[in-house]
C-alpha positions in Angstrom: 0.0 0.0 0.0 1.1 3.5 -0.5 0.4 6.6 1.8 0.1 9.7 -0.4 0.4 13.1 1.0 -0.1 16.2 -1.1 0.9 19.6 0.5 1.0 23.2 -0.7 3.0 26.0 0.8 3.8 29.7 0.4 7.1 30.7 -1.2 8.4 31.9 1.8 7.9 28.5 3.5 9.1 26.2 0.6 12.7 25.9 1.9 11.6 24.8 5.2 9.0 22.5 4.2 11.6 20.7 1.8 14.1 20.7 4.7 11.4 19.1 7.0 10.2 16.5 4.4 13.4 15.3 3.2 15.1 15.5 6.7 13.0 14.7 9.9 9.9 13.3 8.4 11.8 10.9 5.9 14.0 9.9 8.8 11.1 8.9 10.9 9.1 7.0 8.2 12.0 4.9 7.1 12.9 4.0 10.6 9.6 2.1 11.1 9.1 -1.6 10.1 7.3 -2.3 7.0 8.1 0.9 5.5 10.2 0.4 2.2 10.0 3.5 0.3 9.8 7.4 0.8 9.9 9.9 -2.0 9.1 13.7 -2.2 8.1 15.1 -5.4 7.5 18.7 -6.5 4.7 19.4 -8.9 6.2 21.4 -11.8 3.0 21.8 -13.9 0.8 23.4 -10.9 1.1 27.1 -10.7 1.3 26.7 -6.8 4.0 25.3 -4.8 2.9 21.3 -4.3 4.9 18.6 -2.8 3.7 14.9 -3.0 5.1 12.6 -0.6 4.7 8.7 -1.3 5.3 6.2 1.4 5.4 2.6 0.9 4.2 0.4 3.5 4.0 -3.3 3.7 0.4 -3.6 5.1 -2.1 -2.1 7.0 -1.1 -3.6 10.3 2.1 -1.8 10.2 0.6 1.5 8.9 -2.0 1.4 11.7 0.8 1.1 14.4 2.6 3.9 12.8 -0.4 6.3 12.9 -0.6 5.8 16.5 2.8 6.8 17.6 3.0 10.2 19.5 6.0 11.2 17.4 4.2 10.8 13.9 1.4 13.0 15.5 4.0 15.6 16.3 5.3 15.6 12.9 1.7 15.8 11.2 1.3 19.1 13.4 4.7 20.4 12.3 3.7 19.6 8.5 0.4 21.3 9.0 2.2 24.7 10.4 4.5 24.6 7.3 1.6 23.9 4.6 -1.3 26.1 3.7 -3.3 22.9 2.6 -2.6 19.2 3.1 -4.4 16.1 1.6 -3.6 12.5 2.1 -4.8 9.2 1.1 -4.0 5.6 1.3 -3.5 3.7 -2.0 -3.8 0.1 -2.5 -2.3 -1.2 -5.7 -4.6 -3.1 -8.0 -2.2 -4.3 -10.9 
């Protein structure tokens, strides 16, 4: 399964958001059992500053345990402070 997070930010928060996503948040997710990949993408087609994070997690059991961690909740609060808009979804591969 893939946990997909899309966030928008203002130009003055872009560097701080990138540093957070590629530093603290990446380190947290990759340190958890069941997480095999973590990538951050910039959307160059949109006329706003967007970042898309994809986190590949082995199964829902691992994912649920990670979501319950207090550190993950603290990181979410920090992400919300750096972003003007955040959307997330859980995707399950069909093919």
